[in-house]
Every structure is written in structure tokens, then in C-alpha cells.
All heavy atoms as TSV, in Angstrom:
chain	resi	resn	atom	element	x	y	z
A	1	MET	N	N	77.975	-18.933	17.333
A	1	MET	CA	C	78.985	-19.158	16.339
A	1	MET	C	C	79.452	-20.608	16.493
A	1	MET	O	O	79.820	-21.038	17.570
A	1	MET	CB	C	80.139	-18.178	16.560
A	1	MET	CG	C	81.232	-18.340	15.583
A	1	MET	SD	S	82.517	-17.092	15.672
A	1	MET	CE	C	82.815	-16.935	17.397
A	2	ASP	N	N	79.406	-21.326	15.383
A	2	ASP	CA	C	79.856	-22.715	15.469
A	2	ASP	C	C	81.162	-22.951	14.719
A	2	ASP	O	O	81.791	-23.992	14.882
A	2	ASP	CB	C	78.771	-23.693	15.017
A	2	ASP	CG	C	78.389	-23.560	13.557
A	2	ASP	OD1	O	78.805	-22.588	12.902
A	2	ASP	OD2	O	77.650	-24.424	13.066
A	3	PHE	N	N	81.580	-21.977	13.896
A	3	PHE	CA	C	82.879	-22.098	13.241
A	3	PHE	C	C	83.326	-20.713	12.793
A	3	PHE	O	O	82.509	-19.890	12.387
A	3	PHE	CB	C	82.812	-23.029	12.024
A	3	PHE	CG	C	84.160	-23.274	11.411
A	3	PHE	CD1	C	85.011	-24.223	11.943
A	3	PHE	CD2	C	84.583	-22.539	10.323
A	3	PHE	CE1	C	86.274	-24.440	11.392
A	3	PHE	CE2	C	85.832	-22.745	9.757
A	3	PHE	CZ	C	86.680	-23.694	10.293
A	4	ARG	N	N	84.647	-20.491	12.845
A	4	ARG	CA	C	85.178	-19.206	12.397
A	4	ARG	C	C	86.639	-19.372	12.018
A	4	ARG	O	O	87.398	-20.042	12.700
A	4	ARG	CB	C	85.075	-18.181	13.521
A	4	ARG	CG	C	85.646	-16.830	13.171
A	4	ARG	CD	C	85.550	-15.898	14.352
A	4	ARG	NE	N	86.451	-16.340	15.411
A	4	ARG	CZ	C	87.397	-15.587	15.953
A	4	ARG	NH1	N	87.556	-14.352	15.572
A	4	ARG	NH2	N	88.166	-16.057	16.896
A	5	ASN	N	N	86.990	-18.796	10.897
A	5	ASN	CA	C	88.394	-18.601	10.557
A	5	ASN	C	C	88.494	-17.290	9.780
A	5	ASN	O	O	87.519	-16.538	9.725
A	5	ASN	CB	C	88.998	-19.809	9.818
A	5	ASN	CG	C	88.466	-20.003	8.427
A	5	ASN	OD1	O	87.966	-19.084	7.771
A	5	ASN	ND2	N	88.556	-21.230	7.937
A	6	GLU	N	N	89.632	-16.992	9.190
A	6	GLU	CA	C	89.803	-15.688	8.565
A	6	GLU	C	C	88.930	-15.475	7.328
A	6	GLU	O	O	88.731	-14.350	6.905
A	6	GLU	CB	C	91.279	-15.431	8.211
A	6	GLU	CG	C	91.871	-16.396	7.210
A	6	GLU	CD	C	92.381	-17.687	7.837
A	6	GLU	OE1	O	92.296	-17.843	9.067
A	6	GLU	OE2	O	92.864	-18.545	7.087
A	7	ASN	N	N	88.383	-16.543	6.742
A	7	ASN	CA	C	87.577	-16.419	5.527
A	7	ASN	C	C	86.184	-17.016	5.636
A	7	ASN	O	O	85.486	-17.128	4.625
A	7	ASN	CB	C	88.304	-17.080	4.349
A	7	ASN	CG	C	89.608	-16.403	4.049
A	7	ASN	OD1	O	89.673	-15.184	3.961
A	7	ASN	ND2	N	90.662	-17.181	3.920
A	8	PHE	N	N	85.759	-17.378	6.844
A	8	PHE	CA	C	84.476	-18.064	6.979
A	8	PHE	C	C	83.900	-17.800	8.363
A	8	PHE	O	O	84.633	-17.787	9.352
A	8	PHE	CB	C	84.687	-19.579	6.799
A	8	PHE	CG	C	83.422	-20.386	6.842
A	8	PHE	CD1	C	82.699	-20.624	5.689
A	8	PHE	CD2	C	82.968	-20.909	8.033
A	8	PHE	CE1	C	81.541	-21.377	5.725
A	8	PHE	CE2	C	81.814	-21.668	8.080
A	8	PHE	CZ	C	81.094	-21.900	6.918
A	9	LEU	N	N	82.590	-17.582	8.413
A	9	LEU	CA	C	81.885	-17.449	9.683
A	9	LEU	C	C	80.652	-18.316	9.633
A	9	LEU	O	O	79.838	-18.211	8.710
A	9	LEU	CB	C	81.477	-15.983	9.935
A	9	LEU	CG	C	80.646	-15.730	11.182
A	9	LEU	CD1	C	81.449	-16.058	12.440
A	9	LEU	CD2	C	80.175	-14.283	11.196
A	10	GLY	N	N	80.521	-19.216	10.592
A	10	GLY	CA	C	79.357	-20.077	10.683
A	10	GLY	C	C	78.567	-19.745	11.934
A	10	GLY	O	O	79.104	-19.767	13.038
A	11	LEU	N	N	77.292	-19.419	11.738
A	11	LEU	CA	C	76.399	-19.106	12.850
A	11	LEU	C	C	75.280	-20.125	12.887
A	11	LEU	O	O	74.788	-20.569	11.851
A	11	LEU	CB	C	75.796	-17.703	12.678
A	11	LEU	CG	C	76.780	-16.558	12.505
A	11	LEU	CD1	C	76.047	-15.280	12.119
A	11	LEU	CD2	C	77.577	-16.364	13.778
A	12	ARG	N	N	74.855	-20.486	14.085
A	12	ARG	CA	C	73.776	-21.450	14.238
A	12	ARG	C	C	72.758	-20.886	15.216
A	12	ARG	O	O	73.117	-20.367	16.273
A	12	ARG	CB	C	74.328	-22.769	14.770
A	12	ARG	CG	C	73.332	-23.901	14.754
A	12	ARG	CD	C	73.979	-25.166	15.262
A	12	ARG	NE	N	75.068	-25.592	14.401
A	12	ARG	CZ	C	75.012	-26.632	13.586
A	12	ARG	NH1	N	73.929	-27.354	13.529
A	12	ARG	NH2	N	76.053	-26.957	12.851
A	13	THR	N	N	71.479	-20.955	14.840
A	13	THR	CA	C	70.393	-20.557	15.735
A	13	THR	C	C	69.546	-21.792	16.007
A	13	THR	O	O	69.870	-22.889	15.540
A	13	THR	CB	C	69.518	-19.455	15.108
A	13	THR	OG1	O	68.787	-20.009	14.015
A	13	THR	CG2	C	70.356	-18.279	14.630
A	14	ALA	N	N	68.455	-21.608	16.717
A	14	ALA	CA	C	67.590	-22.747	17.033
A	14	ALA	C	C	67.014	-23.398	15.781
A	14	ALA	O	O	66.767	-24.602	15.763
A	14	ALA	CB	C	66.459	-22.298	17.953
A	15	ASP	N	N	66.796	-22.607	14.716
A	15	ASP	CA	C	66.170	-23.173	13.523
A	15	ASP	C	C	66.863	-22.808	12.206
A	15	ASP	O	O	66.292	-22.931	11.140
A	15	ASP	CB	C	64.705	-22.784	13.460
A	15	ASP	CG	C	64.488	-21.277	13.502
A	15	ASP	OD1	O	65.477	-20.538	13.497
A	15	ASP	OD2	O	63.327	-20.854	13.545
A	16	ALA	N	N	68.114	-22.351	12.300
A	16	ALA	CA	C	68.808	-21.972	11.059
A	16	ALA	C	C	70.321	-22.074	11.213
A	16	ALA	O	O	70.846	-22.059	12.323
A	16	ALA	CB	C	68.429	-20.558	10.658
A	17	MET	N	N	70.967	-22.168	10.061
A	17	MET	CA	C	72.428	-22.053	9.979
A	17	MET	C	C	72.715	-20.947	8.977
A	17	MET	O	O	72.128	-20.919	7.895
A	17	MET	CB	C	73.058	-23.353	9.492
A	17	MET	CG	C	73.068	-24.432	10.523
A	17	MET	SD	S	73.738	-26.043	10.005
A	17	MET	CE	C	74.690	-25.769	8.560
A	18	VAL	N	N	73.592	-20.045	9.351
A	18	VAL	CA	C	73.989	-18.950	8.473
A	18	VAL	C	C	75.479	-19.114	8.207
A	18	VAL	O	O	76.267	-19.284	9.137
A	18	VAL	CB	C	73.703	-17.581	9.128
A	18	VAL	CG1	C	74.148	-16.452	8.209
A	18	VAL	CG2	C	72.233	-17.447	9.484
A	19	ARG	N	N	75.844	-19.050	6.945
A	19	ARG	CA	C	77.229	-19.215	6.551
A	19	ARG	C	C	77.663	-17.995	5.757
A	19	ARG	O	O	77.036	-17.632	4.762
A	19	ARG	CB	C	77.411	-20.468	5.685
A	19	ARG	CG	C	76.973	-21.758	6.388
A	19	ARG	CD	C	77.785	-21.934	7.628
A	19	ARG	NE	N	77.615	-23.217	8.258
A	19	ARG	CZ	C	77.397	-23.358	9.545
A	19	ARG	NH1	N	77.278	-22.308	10.326
A	19	ARG	NH2	N	77.298	-24.544	10.091
A	20	VAL	N	N	78.734	-17.347	6.201
A	20	VAL	CA	C	79.281	-16.186	5.512
A	20	VAL	C	C	80.656	-16.581	4.986
A	20	VAL	O	O	81.527	-16.965	5.755
A	20	VAL	CB	C	79.396	-14.963	6.460
A	20	VAL	CG1	C	79.918	-13.756	5.701
A	20	VAL	CG2	C	78.048	-14.657	7.115
A	21	PHE	N	N	80.808	-16.498	3.671
A	21	PHE	CA	C	82.044	-16.898	3.012
A	21	PHE	C	C	82.809	-15.647	2.610
A	21	PHE	O	O	82.333	-14.868	1.798
A	21	PHE	CB	C	81.747	-17.717	1.751
A	21	PHE	CG	C	80.875	-18.913	2.012
A	21	PHE	CD1	C	79.491	-18.810	1.958
A	21	PHE	CD2	C	81.452	-20.126	2.333
A	21	PHE	CE1	C	78.694	-19.915	2.202
A	21	PHE	CE2	C	80.657	-21.238	2.574
A	21	PHE	CZ	C	79.275	-21.128	2.509
A	22	GLY	N	N	83.974	-15.451	3.156
A	22	GLY	CA	C	84.783	-14.282	2.848
A	22	GLY	C	C	85.609	-14.466	1.601
A	22	GLY	O	O	86.835	-14.409	1.649
A	23	ARG	N	N	84.970	-14.678	0.489
A	23	ARG	CA	C	85.695	-14.875	-0.765
A	23	ARG	C	C	86.374	-13.603	-1.242
A	23	ARG	O	O	87.162	-13.633	-2.173
A	23	ARG	CB	C	84.736	-15.397	-1.830
A	23	ARG	CG	C	84.158	-16.750	-1.449
A	23	ARG	CD	C	83.249	-17.260	-2.509
A	23	ARG	NE	N	82.189	-16.305	-2.762
A	23	ARG	CZ	C	80.977	-16.624	-3.181
A	23	ARG	NH1	N	80.668	-17.868	-3.413
A	23	ARG	NH2	N	80.073	-15.701	-3.396
A	24	ASN	N	N	86.055	-12.474	-0.580
A	24	ASN	CA	C	86.705	-11.216	-0.949
A	24	ASN	C	C	88.214	-11.296	-0.735
A	24	ASN	O	O	88.964	-10.554	-1.357
A	24	ASN	CB	C	86.111	-10.042	-0.187
A	24	ASN	CG	C	86.197	-10.206	1.317
A	24	ASN	OD1	O	86.146	-11.320	1.828
A	24	ASN	ND2	N	86.322	-9.121	2.031
A	25	ALA	N	N	88.660	-12.184	0.117
A	25	ALA	CA	C	90.103	-12.371	0.321
A	25	ALA	C	C	90.769	-12.888	-0.949
A	25	ALA	O	O	91.973	-12.753	-1.118
A	25	ALA	CB	C	90.340	-13.351	1.463
A	26	PHE	N	N	89.967	-13.448	-1.849
A	26	PHE	CA	C	90.482	-13.997	-3.101
A	26	PHE	C	C	90.045	-13.155	-4.294
A	26	PHE	O	O	90.078	-13.600	-5.425
A	26	PHE	CB	C	90.005	-15.436	-3.273
A	26	PHE	CG	C	90.300	-16.298	-2.075
A	26	PHE	CD1	C	89.297	-16.638	-1.188
A	26	PHE	CD2	C	91.595	-16.720	-1.806
A	26	PHE	CE1	C	89.574	-17.408	-0.060
A	26	PHE	CE2	C	91.874	-17.487	-0.690
A	26	PHE	CZ	C	90.861	-17.833	0.188
A	27	GLY	N	N	89.571	-11.915	-4.029
A	27	GLY	CA	C	89.163	-11.013	-5.096
A	27	GLY	C	C	87.743	-11.205	-5.574
A	27	GLY	O	O	87.352	-10.681	-6.609
A	28	ASP	N	N	86.936	-11.940	-4.847
A	28	ASP	CA	C	85.545	-12.182	-5.226
A	28	ASP	C	C	84.633	-11.515	-4.215
A	28	ASP	O	O	85.069	-10.898	-3.260
A	28	ASP	CB	C	85.292	-13.697	-5.277
A	28	ASP	CG	C	84.114	-14.065	-6.171
A	28	ASP	OD1	O	83.390	-13.157	-6.625
A	28	ASP	OD2	O	83.921	-15.256	-6.407
A	29	ARG	N	N	83.343	-11.663	-4.390
A	29	ARG	CA	C	82.363	-11.092	-3.466
A	29	ARG	C	C	82.237	-11.936	-2.210
A	29	ARG	O	O	82.557	-13.114	-2.194
A	29	ARG	CB	C	80.991	-11.041	-4.131
A	29	ARG	CG	C	80.952	-10.165	-5.333
A	29	ARG	CD	C	79.540	-10.141	-5.891
A	29	ARG	NE	N	79.559	-9.477	-7.156
A	29	ARG	CZ	C	79.112	-10.003	-8.285
A	29	ARG	NH1	N	78.579	-11.203	-8.287
A	29	ARG	NH2	N	79.174	-9.341	-9.394
A	30	VAL	N	N	81.710	-11.307	-1.177
A	30	VAL	CA	C	81.363	-12.042	0.037
A	30	VAL	C	C	80.090	-12.828	-0.263
A	30	VAL	O	O	79.169	-12.325	-0.892
A	30	VAL	CB	C	81.119	-11.078	1.222
A	30	VAL	CG1	C	80.544	-11.809	2.415
A	30	VAL	CG2	C	82.402	-10.367	1.589
A	31	GLY	N	N	80.056	-14.081	0.169
A	31	GLY	CA	C	78.880	-14.909	-0.036
A	31	GLY	C	C	78.177	-15.186	1.279
A	31	GLY	O	O	78.812	-15.197	2.340
A	32	LEU	N	N	76.885	-15.388	1.206
A	32	LEU	CA	C	76.104	-15.663	2.404
A	32	LEU	C	C	75.039	-16.697	2.065
A	32	LEU	O	O	74.370	-16.581	1.032
A	32	LEU	CB	C	75.436	-14.381	2.906
A	32	LEU	CG	C	74.695	-14.549	4.211
A	32	LEU	CD1	C	75.147	-13.500	5.198
A	32	LEU	CD2	C	73.218	-14.442	3.981
A	33	THR	N	N	74.909	-17.704	2.900
A	33	THR	CA	C	73.900	-18.732	2.724
A	33	THR	C	C	73.121	-18.882	4.017
A	33	THR	O	O	73.711	-18.925	5.092
A	33	THR	CB	C	74.547	-20.088	2.373
A	33	THR	OG1	O	75.345	-19.922	1.213
A	33	THR	CG2	C	73.514	-21.147	2.124
A	34	VAL	N	N	71.790	-18.964	3.908
A	34	VAL	CA	C	70.930	-19.182	5.068
A	34	VAL	C	C	70.204	-20.506	4.859
A	34	VAL	O	O	69.522	-20.697	3.857
A	34	VAL	CB	C	69.900	-18.047	5.234
A	34	VAL	CG1	C	68.979	-18.335	6.410
A	34	VAL	CG2	C	70.593	-16.707	5.409
A	35	HIS	N	N	70.376	-21.413	5.797
A	35	HIS	CA	C	69.657	-22.687	5.799
A	35	HIS	C	C	68.586	-22.553	6.877
A	35	HIS	O	O	68.877	-22.677	8.065
A	35	HIS	CB	C	70.596	-23.842	6.127
A	35	HIS	CG	C	71.761	-23.951	5.190
A	35	HIS	ND1	N	71.663	-24.571	3.973
A	35	HIS	CD2	C	73.027	-23.486	5.295
A	35	HIS	CE1	C	72.840	-24.500	3.363
A	35	HIS	NE2	N	73.684	-23.848	4.150
A	36	ASP	N	N	67.349	-22.256	6.463
A	36	ASP	CA	C	66.248	-21.996	7.392
A	36	ASP	C	C	65.424	-23.272	7.570
A	36	ASP	O	O	64.543	-23.575	6.778
A	36	ASP	CB	C	65.390	-20.856	6.864
A	36	ASP	CG	C	64.358	-20.371	7.849
A	36	ASP	OD1	O	64.107	-21.069	8.854
A	36	ASP	OD2	O	63.782	-19.289	7.619
A	37	PHE	N	N	65.708	-24.026	8.627
A	37	PHE	CA	C	65.054	-25.311	8.854
A	37	PHE	C	C	63.639	-25.173	9.390
A	37	PHE	O	O	62.902	-26.153	9.433
A	37	PHE	CB	C	65.894	-26.169	9.801
A	37	PHE	CG	C	67.275	-26.423	9.266
A	37	PHE	CD1	C	68.375	-25.889	9.894
A	37	PHE	CD2	C	67.465	-27.168	8.116
A	37	PHE	CE1	C	69.653	-26.103	9.402
A	37	PHE	CE2	C	68.732	-27.392	7.607
A	37	PHE	CZ	C	69.835	-26.853	8.258
A	38	SER	N	N	63.237	-23.971	9.780
A	38	SER	CA	C	61.875	-23.780	10.272
A	38	SER	C	C	60.859	-23.911	9.142
A	38	SER	O	O	59.668	-23.994	9.379
A	38	SER	CB	C	61.727	-22.412	10.943
A	38	SER	OG	O	61.798	-21.374	9.985
A	39	LEU	N	N	61.329	-23.947	7.922
A	39	LEU	CA	C	60.437	-24.014	6.766
A	39	LEU	C	C	60.166	-25.435	6.283
A	39	LEU	O	O	59.491	-25.617	5.282
A	39	LEU	CB	C	61.034	-23.198	5.613
A	39	LEU	CG	C	61.188	-21.713	5.891
A	39	LEU	CD1	C	61.904	-21.037	4.740
A	39	LEU	CD2	C	59.845	-21.075	6.131
A	40	ASP	N	N	60.677	-26.419	6.978
A	40	ASP	CA	C	60.537	-27.803	6.517
A	40	ASP	C	C	59.094	-28.196	6.240
A	40	ASP	O	O	58.814	-28.922	5.302
A	40	ASP	CB	C	61.167	-28.777	7.510
A	40	ASP	CG	C	62.686	-28.753	7.445
A	40	ASP	OD1	O	63.230	-28.151	6.497
A	40	ASP	OD2	O	63.315	-29.320	8.344
A	41	SER	N	N	58.158	-27.739	7.062
A	41	SER	CA	C	56.745	-28.120	6.870
A	41	SER	C	C	55.909	-26.953	6.345
A	41	SER	O	O	54.685	-27.018	6.365
A	41	SER	CB	C	56.163	-28.621	8.195
A	41	SER	OG	O	56.234	-27.593	9.168
A	42	ALA	N	N	56.545	-25.919	5.845
A	42	ALA	CA	C	55.830	-24.739	5.355
A	42	ALA	C	C	55.316	-24.950	3.932
A	42	ALA	O	O	55.859	-25.747	3.170
A	42	ALA	CB	C	56.743	-23.526	5.393
A	43	SER	N	N	54.289	-24.189	3.598
A	43	SER	CA	C	53.747	-24.232	2.240
A	43	SER	C	C	54.703	-23.504	1.297
A	43	SER	O	O	55.548	-22.721	1.737
A	43	SER	CB	C	52.384	-23.543	2.202
A	43	SER	OG	O	52.539	-22.141	2.377
A	44	PRO	N	N	54.565	-23.735	0.007
A	44	PRO	CA	C	55.422	-23.023	-0.953
A	44	PRO	C	C	55.307	-21.495	-0.827
A	44	PRO	O	O	56.301	-20.782	-0.980
A	44	PRO	CB	C	54.916	-23.503	-2.312
A	44	PRO	CG	C	54.337	-24.855	-2.040
A	44	PRO	CD	C	53.739	-24.750	-0.666
A	45	GLU	N	N	54.121	-21.006	-0.534
A	45	GLU	CA	C	53.927	-19.565	-0.372
A	45	GLU	C	C	54.677	-19.047	0.847
A	45	GLU	O	O	55.299	-17.978	0.812
A	45	GLU	CB	C	52.431	-19.231	-0.247
A	45	GLU	CG	C	51.633	-19.500	-1.502
A	45	GLU	CD	C	51.241	-20.971	-1.656
A	45	GLU	OE1	O	51.311	-21.750	-0.674
A	45	GLU	OE2	O	50.881	-21.342	-2.788
A	46	GLU	N	N	54.617	-19.791	1.951
A	46	GLU	CA	C	55.338	-19.401	3.160
A	46	GLU	C	C	56.851	-19.419	2.922
A	46	GLU	O	O	57.568	-18.536	3.384
A	46	GLU	CB	C	54.994	-20.339	4.319
A	46	GLU	CG	C	53.584	-20.175	4.853
A	46	GLU	CD	C	53.249	-21.231	5.885
A	46	GLU	OE1	O	53.385	-22.436	5.549
A	46	GLU	OE2	O	52.865	-20.861	7.002
A	47	ARG	N	N	57.313	-20.424	2.207
A	47	ARG	CA	C	58.744	-20.509	1.892
A	47	ARG	C	C	59.196	-19.309	1.064
A	47	ARG	O	O	60.246	-18.727	1.323
A	47	ARG	CB	C	59.054	-21.791	1.123
A	47	ARG	CG	C	59.021	-23.026	1.962
A	47	ARG	CD	C	59.226	-24.250	1.078
A	47	ARG	NE	N	59.099	-25.445	1.871
A	47	ARG	CZ	C	60.102	-26.264	2.125
A	47	ARG	NH1	N	61.292	-26.031	1.638
A	47	ARG	NH2	N	59.906	-27.337	2.861
A	48	ALA	N	N	58.402	-18.946	0.065
A	48	ALA	CA	C	58.751	-17.813	-0.792
A	48	ALA	C	C	58.770	-16.513	0.010
A	48	ALA	O	O	59.679	-15.693	-0.145
A	48	ALA	CB	C	57.769	-17.706	-1.960
A	49	ALA	N	N	57.786	-16.328	0.879
A	49	ALA	CA	C	57.722	-15.114	1.693
A	49	ALA	C	C	58.915	-15.036	2.642
A	49	ALA	O	O	59.541	-13.979	2.794
A	49	ALA	CB	C	56.413	-15.063	2.471
A	50	ARG	N	N	59.262	-16.139	3.288
A	50	ARG	CA	C	60.395	-16.157	4.213
A	50	ARG	C	C	61.702	-15.945	3.471
A	50	ARG	O	O	62.588	-15.252	3.952
A	50	ARG	CB	C	60.437	-17.470	4.979
A	50	ARG	CG	C	61.537	-17.545	6.025
A	50	ARG	CD	C	61.280	-16.698	7.257
A	50	ARG	NE	N	60.152	-17.179	7.990
A	50	ARG	CZ	C	60.161	-18.187	8.850
A	50	ARG	NH1	N	61.285	-18.814	9.106
A	50	ARG	NH2	N	59.052	-18.546	9.449
A	51	ALA	N	N	61.829	-16.519	2.298
A	51	ALA	CA	C	63.043	-16.320	1.501
A	51	ALA	C	C	63.215	-14.845	1.168
A	51	ALA	O	O	64.326	-14.313	1.241
A	51	ALA	CB	C	62.981	-17.154	0.222
A	52	GLU	N	N	62.121	-14.181	0.831
A	52	GLU	CA	C	62.191	-12.750	0.544
A	52	GLU	C	C	62.591	-11.955	1.783
A	52	GLU	O	O	63.416	-11.039	1.713
A	52	GLU	CB	C	60.832	-12.257	0.048
A	52	GLU	CG	C	60.877	-11.705	-1.345
A	52	GLU	CD	C	59.506	-11.250	-1.795
A	52	GLU	OE1	O	59.106	-10.133	-1.432
A	52	GLU	OE2	O	58.867	-12.029	-2.522
A	53	GLU	N	N	62.022	-12.307	2.930
A	53	GLU	CA	C	62.368	-11.639	4.193
A	53	GLU	C	C	63.849	-11.840	4.518
A	53	GLU	O	O	64.536	-10.889	4.899
A	53	GLU	CB	C	61.520	-12.180	5.336
A	53	GLU	CG	C	60.068	-11.793	5.291
A	53	GLU	CD	C	59.238	-12.527	6.341
A	53	GLU	OE1	O	59.820	-13.138	7.271
A	53	GLU	OE2	O	58.005	-12.489	6.231
A	54	ASN	N	N	64.324	-13.072	4.404
A	54	ASN	CA	C	65.734	-13.370	4.686
A	54	ASN	C	C	66.648	-12.592	3.748
A	54	ASN	O	O	67.648	-12.012	4.177
A	54	ASN	CB	C	66.014	-14.870	4.549
A	54	ASN	CG	C	65.532	-15.668	5.729
A	54	ASN	OD1	O	65.300	-15.135	6.814
A	54	ASN	ND2	N	65.363	-16.967	5.533
A	55	THR	N	N	66.314	-12.584	2.470
A	55	THR	CA	C	67.132	-11.875	1.493
A	55	THR	C	C	67.210	-10.396	1.833
A	55	THR	O	O	68.297	-9.803	1.839
A	55	THR	CB	C	66.562	-12.075	0.070
A	55	THR	OG1	O	66.599	-13.462	-0.242
A	55	THR	CG2	C	67.358	-11.286	-0.960
A	56	SER	N	N	66.085	-9.800	2.137
A	56	SER	CA	C	66.047	-8.378	2.472
A	56	SER	C	C	66.859	-8.076	3.731
A	56	SER	O	O	67.669	-7.145	3.758
A	56	SER	CB	C	64.595	-7.935	2.652
A	56	SER	OG	O	64.532	-6.594	3.031
A	57	ALA	N	N	66.655	-8.868	4.767
A	57	ALA	CA	C	67.341	-8.630	6.043
A	57	ALA	C	C	68.851	-8.775	5.906
A	57	ALA	O	O	69.611	-7.929	6.395
A	57	ALA	CB	C	66.806	-9.585	7.106
A	58	PHE	N	N	69.303	-9.822	5.246
A	58	PHE	CA	C	70.740	-10.033	5.126
A	58	PHE	C	C	71.382	-9.077	4.126
A	58	PHE	O	O	72.546	-8.707	4.286
A	58	PHE	CB	C	71.050	-11.492	4.798
A	58	PHE	CG	C	70.951	-12.372	6.006
A	58	PHE	CD1	C	69.888	-13.240	6.170
A	58	PHE	CD2	C	71.901	-12.306	7.002
A	58	PHE	CE1	C	69.788	-14.042	7.300
A	58	PHE	CE2	C	71.805	-13.104	8.137
A	58	PHE	CZ	C	70.747	-13.971	8.280
A	59	THR	N	N	70.650	-8.643	3.114
A	59	THR	CA	C	71.163	-7.633	2.190
A	59	THR	C	C	71.413	-6.328	2.940
A	59	THR	O	O	72.464	-5.697	2.774
A	59	THR	CB	C	70.183	-7.411	1.023
A	59	THR	OG1	O	70.052	-8.634	0.294
A	59	THR	CG2	C	70.665	-6.317	0.084
A	60	GLU	N	N	70.465	-5.935	3.780
A	60	GLU	CA	C	70.634	-4.724	4.593
A	60	GLU	C	C	71.818	-4.868	5.542
A	60	GLU	O	O	72.616	-3.946	5.710
A	60	GLU	CB	C	69.364	-4.437	5.392
A	60	GLU	CG	C	68.233	-3.890	4.574
A	60	GLU	CD	C	67.004	-3.623	5.427
A	60	GLU	OE1	O	67.156	-3.272	6.621
A	60	GLU	OE2	O	65.895	-3.780	4.889
A	61	TRP	N	N	71.927	-6.023	6.181
A	61	TRP	CA	C	73.007	-6.266	7.142
A	61	TRP	C	C	74.367	-6.160	6.461
A	61	TRP	O	O	75.272	-5.490	6.946
A	61	TRP	CB	C	72.803	-7.638	7.775
A	61	TRP	CG	C	73.843	-8.043	8.760
A	61	TRP	CD1	C	74.112	-7.467	9.965
A	61	TRP	CD2	C	74.766	-9.134	8.628
A	61	TRP	NE1	N	75.131	-8.139	10.596
A	61	TRP	CE2	C	75.551	-9.159	9.803
A	61	TRP	CE3	C	74.977	-10.090	7.645
A	61	TRP	CZ2	C	76.538	-10.104	10.005
A	61	TRP	CZ3	C	75.966	-11.041	7.857
A	61	TRP	CH2	C	76.740	-11.034	9.019
A	62	LEU	N	N	74.518	-6.813	5.310
A	62	LEU	CA	C	75.782	-6.756	4.585
A	62	LEU	C	C	76.078	-5.345	4.085
A	62	LEU	O	O	77.236	-4.911	4.104
A	62	LEU	CB	C	75.785	-7.749	3.420
A	62	LEU	CG	C	75.917	-9.213	3.806
A	62	LEU	CD1	C	75.700	-10.103	2.593
A	62	LEU	CD2	C	77.264	-9.496	4.448
A	63	ALA	N	N	75.054	-4.632	3.662
A	63	ALA	CA	C	75.255	-3.247	3.189
A	63	ALA	C	C	75.775	-2.365	4.319
A	63	ALA	O	O	76.629	-1.502	4.102
A	63	ALA	CB	C	73.959	-2.686	2.625
A	64	GLN	N	N	75.302	-2.586	5.535
A	64	GLN	CA	C	75.762	-1.812	6.675
A	64	GLN	C	C	77.211	-2.159	7.014
A	64	GLN	O	O	78.026	-1.279	7.306
A	64	GLN	CB	C	74.879	-2.058	7.897
A	64	GLN	CG	C	73.521	-1.445	7.779
A	64	GLN	CD	C	72.628	-1.829	8.962
A	64	GLN	OE1	O	73.073	-2.457	9.911
A	64	GLN	NE2	N	71.361	-1.458	8.873
A	65	ILE	N	N	77.533	-3.430	6.976
A	65	ILE	CA	C	78.888	-3.864	7.314
A	65	ILE	C	C	79.896	-3.355	6.300
A	65	ILE	O	O	80.981	-2.914	6.660
A	65	ILE	CB	C	78.942	-5.404	7.405
A	65	ILE	CG1	C	78.182	-5.873	8.626
A	65	ILE	CG2	C	80.379	-5.901	7.448
A	65	ILE	CD1	C	78.028	-7.369	8.704
A	66	TYR	N	N	79.540	-3.414	5.020
A	66	TYR	CA	C	80.480	-3.051	3.969
A	66	TYR	C	C	80.223	-1.663	3.393
A	66	TYR	O	O	80.625	-1.364	2.278
A	66	TYR	CB	C	80.465	-4.115	2.865
A	66	TYR	CG	C	81.065	-5.398	3.335
A	66	TYR	CD1	C	80.254	-6.455	3.742
A	66	TYR	CD2	C	82.441	-5.550	3.403
A	66	TYR	CE1	C	80.818	-7.638	4.200
A	66	TYR	CE2	C	83.010	-6.725	3.861
A	66	TYR	CZ	C	82.184	-7.758	4.265
A	66	TYR	OH	O	82.733	-8.922	4.719
A	67	ALA	N	N	79.567	-0.792	4.159
A	67	ALA	CA	C	79.276	0.576	3.688
A	67	ALA	C	C	80.559	1.371	3.530
A	67	ALA	O	O	81.527	1.207	4.212
A	67	ALA	CB	C	78.349	1.273	4.658
């Protein structure tokens, strides 16, 4: 964790930054952004596949948290 307050969580890994925005405090949805730096030299196909994997994994994670 590299930053945290009541409406924001910042996580950092060896090759990514994950940002969770708690906009629900303002009546909006929770937002999530993944900056996956391991893809810098990847092909477009690899990027698309990883984006799909990230989307699926984080969608499941958020569904569990907000079930």
C-alpha cells in the first residue's frame, strides 16, 4: 500500500499500480484503475489478453467485497 485515506486506496506491486477510488462516498460507483507496467514491451495481442484477465480478476474481487 502506497497511499490510503477514507476514499482512496493505492497499491503498488513490482510491475503494477492499482488505484481504488471510493466515489461511493459521494453517491457514485467505486472506481478501479490498474496500471500494468509489465506490458510495456508486449504485443497488442498480449496487452488485450492481459487487460481481459485484469478486468475479470478485479471484477470478481469487487463483487466479493461488495456482495
